[in-house]
Structures are given as C-alpha cells and as structure tokens.
C-alpha positions in Angstrom: -2.4 14.7 -7.3 -2.2 13.1 -10.8 -1.1 16.5 -12.2 1.6 16.9 -9.6 2.9 13.4 -10.3 3.0 14.1 -14.0 4.9 17.4 -13.5 7.3 15.6 -11.2 7.8 12.8 -13.7 8.4 15.3 -16.5 10.9 17.3 -14.4 12.8 14.1 -13.4 12.9 13.0 -17.1 14.3 16.4 -18.1 17.0 16.4 -15.5 18.0 12.8 -16.2 18.1 13.4 -19.9 20.3 16.5 -19.5 22.8 14.6 -17.6 24.4 11.4 -18.7 26.5 9.0 -16.6 29.6 9.8 -18.8 29.4 13.5 -17.8 29.8 12.7 -14.1 33.3 13.1 -12.7 34.7 9.7 -11.7 35.9 11.1 -8.4 32.5 12.5 -7.4 30.5 9.7 -5.9 27.8 12.1 -4.7 27.0 13.2 -8.2 26.9 9.6 -9.4 24.6 8.6 -6.6 22.2 11.6 -7.3 22.2 10.7 -11.1 21.4 7.1 -10.4 18.6 8.1 -8.0 17.1 10.5 -10.5 17.3 7.9 -13.2 15.6 5.3 -11.0 12.9 7.7 -10.0 12.3 8.6 -13.7 12.0 5.0 -14.6 9.7 4.3 -11.7 7.5 7.2 -12.4 7.1 6.1 -16.0 5.9 2.7 -14.9 3.4 3.8 -12.2 0.1 4.9 -13.7 -3.1 6.0 -12.2 -5.6 3.2 -12.1 -8.6 5.0 -10.7 -9.7 8.3 -9.1 -13.2 8.3 -7.7 -15.3 9.4 -4.8 -14.8 7.0 -1.8 -18.5 6.2 -1.6 -18.3 4.6 -5.0 -16.1 1.7 -3.7 -17.4 -1.6 -2.3 -15.2 -3.0 0.5 -14.7 -6.8 0.3 -12.3 -7.1 3.2 -9.5 -5.1 4.8 -7.1 -5.2 1.9 -9.5 -5.9 -1.0 -12.2 -3.7 -2.6 -14.0 -3.0 -5.8 -15.2 -0.3 -8.0 -17.7 -1.7 -10.6 -15.9 -4.6 -12.3 -12.5 -3.3 -11.2 -11.1 -5.3 -8.2 -8.2 -3.8 -6.2 -6.0 -5.5 -3.7 -3.8 -3.1 -1.6 -0.1 -3.6 -2.2 2.2 -4.2 0.8 -0.4 -5.4 3.3 -2.2 -8.6 4.2 -5.4 -8.1 6.3 -7.0 -10.8 8.4 -9.1 -13.3 6.4 -12.9 -13.3 6.6 -13.3 -16.1 9.2 -10.0 -15.4 11.0 -10.0 -14.4 14.6 -7.2 -12.6 16.5 -5.9 -13.2 20.0 -6.0 -11.0 23.0 -3.5 -11.0 25.9 -6.0 -12.8 28.2 -6.4 -15.7 25.8 -9.7 -14.6 24.3 -10.3 -13.7 20.7 -11.8 -10.9 18.7 -13.1 -10.5 15.2 -10.1 -8.7 13.7 -11.3 -9.5 10.2 -14.5 -7.5 10.7 -12.7 -4.7 12.4 -10.1 -4.5 9.6 -12.9 -4.5 7.0 -14.9 -1.9 8.9 -11.9 0.4 9.2 -11.1 0.1 5.5 -14.7 0.9 4.7 -14.6 3.9 7.0 -11.4 5.3 5.5 -12.4 4.8 1.9 -16.1 5.5 1.9 -15.7 8.8 3.9 -13.0 10.1 1.5 -14.1 12.6 -1.0 -11.5 11.2 -3.4 -9.7 7.8 -3.6 -6.8 7.4 -6.0 -5.1 4.2 -6.7 -1.9 3.7 -8.6 -0.3 0.6 -10.0 2.5 -0.6 -12.3 0.7 -3.8 -13.2 -1.6 -4.8 -16.0 -4.5 -6.2 -14.1 -5.3 -9.8 -15.1 -9.0 -10.4 -15.3 -9.8 -7.0 -13.8 -7.7 -7.6 -10.6 -5.1 -5.0 -9.8 -2.6 -4.8 -7.0 -2.4 -1.1 -6.2 -1.4 1.6 -3.7 -4.4 3.7 -2.8 -4.8 7.0 -1.1 -8.0 8.3 0.5 -7.9 12.1 0.5 -4.1 11.8 0.2 -3.6 9.3 3.1 -2.1 5.9 2.3 -4.9 3.4 3.1 -2.4 0.5 3.6 -0.2 2.5 5.9 -3.2 3.5 8.1 -4.4 -0.1 8.4 -0.9 -1.4 9.4 -0.3 1.5 11.8 -3.6 0.8 13.5 -2.8 -2.9 13.9 -5.5 -4.0 11.5 -3.2 -5.6 8.8 0.2 -7.2 8.6 2.8 -5.8 6.3 3.2 -8.1 3.3 5.9 -10.6 4.2 7.5 -10.4 0.7 7.8 -6.6 0.7 9.5 -4.1 2.9 6.6 -1.6 3.0 5.3 0.0 6.1 8.2 -0.9 8.5 7.8 2.2 10.7 4.0 1.7 10.8 4.5 -1.9 11.8 7.0 -1.0 14.5 4.7 1.6 15.9 1.7 -0.8 16.1 3.9 -3.5 17.7 5.4 -1.1 20.2 1.9 0.0 21.3 0.5 -3.6 21.3 -2.5 -2.6 19.3 -4.8 -4.6 17.1 -3.3 -7.7 15.8 -0.2 -7.1 17.9 -2.0 -7.4 21.3 -1.0 -11.1 21.5 0.5 -13.5 19.0 -2.0 -14.2 16.1 -1.2 -16.4 13.2 -0.6 -14.2 10.1 -3.1 -14.7 7.3 -0.7 -16.4 4.9 -0.1 -19.2 7.5 -3.8 -19.2 8.4 -4.8 -19.7 4.7 -2.4 -22.7 4.4 -4.0 -24.4 7.3 -7.5 -23.8 6.0 -6.9 -25.4 2.6 
C-alpha cells in the first residue's frame, strides 16, 4: 500500500512537473482543470505520510475513534464516536450503550486485521495524531459511520454517503435522535 502510494505520488509529480499552467491553451478549460487537479493531488500526496503500519493485534482500543500503539495515540480523522459514558436512544424511548458497541466494533475491525496502516499530514503533538486508518485496506472510520456507530465530524465533509446510508436504514445512532458527542461533552463539563 505504501509502495503504491509512493509510485502514485512520483507519477503525479512527474506529470505535474512536465506541464506548467502557462502551457495550457487559454480556451481549453478541461486541460486547465486536469492540470489543477493533478497539481492538487501532487501537493496533497507530498503532505500525507505513513504514520504506522502494524498488525492489528498490536493496537489498544481506547474508544470507537481513539486507539494506541505503544506511546503513539491515534484519533481517527473525520468521525466522532460516542463518549465513554454516553448512551444512545432507541425508537421506543429506551437507551443502549452505544459507546461500548462502538468501541467493541472498532476493536473487532482493528484487532482482527493482519495489517493496520494509518496516514496523517500532521505532526503529532505530544504523541497524539489525527489520522486516517485502514484495516486490511478498509477505512475504519467509514465502516464505523456506515454501521451507525459514529457520527461524521461536524467540521469535515467526510463520510457523507456512509452517513446517508446509516440514516436511511435507521441503524445504530440513527435509530432515534441521540445527542451528538460534541454537544454531550459540553453538557458534561
């Protein structure tokens, strides 16, 4: 996976360096758009670096969107899982331990994976990184959102289709209105 990303980044860098914006015909908006997309991808690929690649069983799950590998702490980018003491609502007015379910599912996805790879563009302060992680090539954040076990981060536009799918099927956190974790945290403090 890392090798493929490196090859893709090198290819994009080569293509972008062979073409400059001044070489594009002013009447060809498609070429200009392609150039700008390639340039953006090249810039992005240069900023995203592999943080860790390890067997899934090496990770310790703290909650649905937070885990650790040794002293390295990783928070999944683009999602917000239920907090440790947070309960979610059911359509009949009861509640369920969505926090435990989210943590258990994250543990299952990660610990059963033969390889977990995390990528970030940040320099982790004090060993804490916000990263995108894949378990055997599957996006962990996307899986949790699609299964209704995490909200998409309210400040990002990640996982729109996964959120729409979970909402349409009324699964997990979408069974009945449940206060999102960012609002729940404000009330607790």
